[in-house]
C-alpha positions in Angstrom: -18.2 55.7 19.3 -16.2 55.5 22.6 -12.5 54.9 22.2 -12.5 52.0 24.7 -15.2 50.3 22.6 -13.2 50.9 19.4 -10.1 49.5 21.0 -11.9 46.4 22.2 -13.4 45.8 18.8 -9.9 45.8 17.3 -8.3 43.8 20.0 -11.0 41.0 19.9 -11.4 41.2 16.0 -15.1 41.9 16.4 -17.2 43.1 13.5 -19.6 45.8 14.6 -22.9 46.0 12.6 -25.6 48.5 13.4 -29.2 47.7 12.5 -31.5 50.6 12.1 -35.2 50.0 12.7 -36.2 53.4 11.3 -35.3 52.1 7.8 -38.0 49.4 8.1 -35.7 46.5 7.2 -37.5 43.1 7.4 -34.2 41.3 8.2 -33.8 43.4 11.3 -37.4 42.8 12.5 -37.0 39.1 11.8 -33.8 38.9 13.8 -35.4 40.7 16.8 -38.3 38.3 16.6 -36.1 35.2 16.4 -34.1 36.3 19.4 -37.2 37.0 21.4 -36.8 40.8 21.8 -39.3 43.6 21.6 -37.3 46.2 23.4 -34.6 48.6 22.2 -31.8 49.1 22.5 -30.8 45.6 21.8 -27.3 44.2 21.4 -26.3 40.7 20.2 -22.9 39.2 19.9 -22.5 36.0 17.8 -19.4 34.0 18.5 -17.2 32.9 15.7 -16.9 29.4 17.0 -20.6 29.0 18.1 -22.8 31.5 16.5 -25.9 29.4 17.4 -25.7 30.7 21.0 -25.5 34.5 20.9 -25.0 36.7 23.9 -27.9 39.1 24.2 -28.0 42.4 26.0 -31.4 44.0 26.3 -32.5 47.4 27.3 -30.0 49.9 28.7 -26.5 48.9 29.8 -23.2 50.7 30.4 -19.9 50.6 28.6 -18.4 48.6 31.4 -21.0 45.8 30.9 -20.4 45.8 27.1 -16.6 45.6 27.4 -17.0 42.7 29.9 -19.2 40.8 27.6 -16.8 41.4 24.7 -13.9 40.1 26.9 -15.9 36.9 27.6 -16.9 36.4 23.9 -15.6 33.2 22.4 
């Protein structure tokens, strides 16, 4: 895990959870379906104040994009 990413997690008090589709977890498949995604990688950030409107990043993106979204997270 990149150091800038780890620092941002700590700074913003964000909990990182990795879901692994190779383990055939029905909860992971259900979440992908609910959020309308069929592509991987897939990143979702749920806000502490409004978890009903997650920020979704689909496909490939860079660290800069991820850090920006983390900064904008509510």
